[in-house]
C-alpha positions in Angstrom: -52.5 -138.9 58.5 -54.8 -138.5 55.6 -57.8 -136.2 55.8 -61.2 -137.6 54.9 -64.3 -135.5 54.1 -67.7 -136.8 55.1 -70.9 -135.6 53.5 -74.5 -136.4 54.3 -76.9 -136.6 51.3 -80.6 -136.8 51.7 -82.1 -134.7 49.0 -79.7 -132.0 50.1 -76.0 -132.0 50.7 -74.8 -131.4 54.3 -71.1 -131.3 55.0 -70.4 -133.4 58.2 -66.7 -133.7 59.0 -63.2 -133.2 57.7 -61.3 -135.6 59.9 -57.8 -137.1 60.1 -57.8 -140.9 60.3 -55.1 -143.5 59.9 -56.6 -145.2 56.8 -59.6 -145.8 54.6 -60.8 -148.6 56.9 -61.1 -146.3 59.8 -62.8 -143.7 57.6 -65.4 -146.3 56.6 -66.1 -147.2 60.3 -66.4 -143.5 61.1 -68.9 -143.0 58.3 -71.0 -145.9 59.6 -71.0 -144.4 63.1 -72.1 -141.0 61.7 -74.9 -142.6 59.7 -76.0 -144.3 63.0 -76.0 -140.9 64.8 -78.1 -139.3 62.2 -80.6 -142.2 62.2 -80.7 -142.2 66.0 -81.7 -138.5 66.0 -83.9 -138.6 62.9 -84.9 -142.1 61.9 -87.5 -140.8 59.4 -84.7 -139.7 57.1 -84.4 -143.4 55.9 -88.0 -143.6 54.8 -88.9 -143.0 51.2 -85.4 -142.1 49.9 -81.9 -143.1 50.7 -79.6 -141.5 53.3 -76.0 -141.5 52.3 -72.8 -140.7 54.1 -70.1 -140.3 51.5 -66.4 -140.4 52.2 -64.0 -138.5 50.0 -60.4 -137.5 50.0 -59.6 -134.0 51.0 -59.3 -133.3 47.3 -62.9 -134.4 46.7 -62.4 -137.9 45.2 -65.3 -140.1 46.3 -64.0 -143.2 48.0 -67.2 -144.9 49.1 -70.8 -144.4 50.4 -72.7 -145.8 53.3 -76.3 -146.0 52.1 -79.4 -146.6 54.2 -82.9 -146.9 52.9 -86.2 -148.1 54.3 -88.3 -149.9 51.7 -91.8 -151.1 52.2 -92.7 -154.5 51.0 -95.7 -155.1 48.7 -97.6 -156.6 51.7 -97.1 -153.3 53.7 -98.5 -151.4 50.8 -101.6 -153.6 50.6 -102.4 -152.9 54.2 -103.1 -149.3 53.4 -105.8 -150.1 50.9 
């Protein structure tokens, strides 16, 4: 089975997992679950900048990213005035 490397990026780089999974589709689902775990524990990480879980091959080739960002609308910004 291939080994996939998951990395969390949110201003800093945090290695998450090196995990054996059957294929890229399973790696994508695992990355989505890991992003959910991070957001469950620290939802503020998605405010103001993006939170990314990147999936790479064991050699470091980036395959895809799961990106989460909370963006305020113009109306929300007017409420602060």
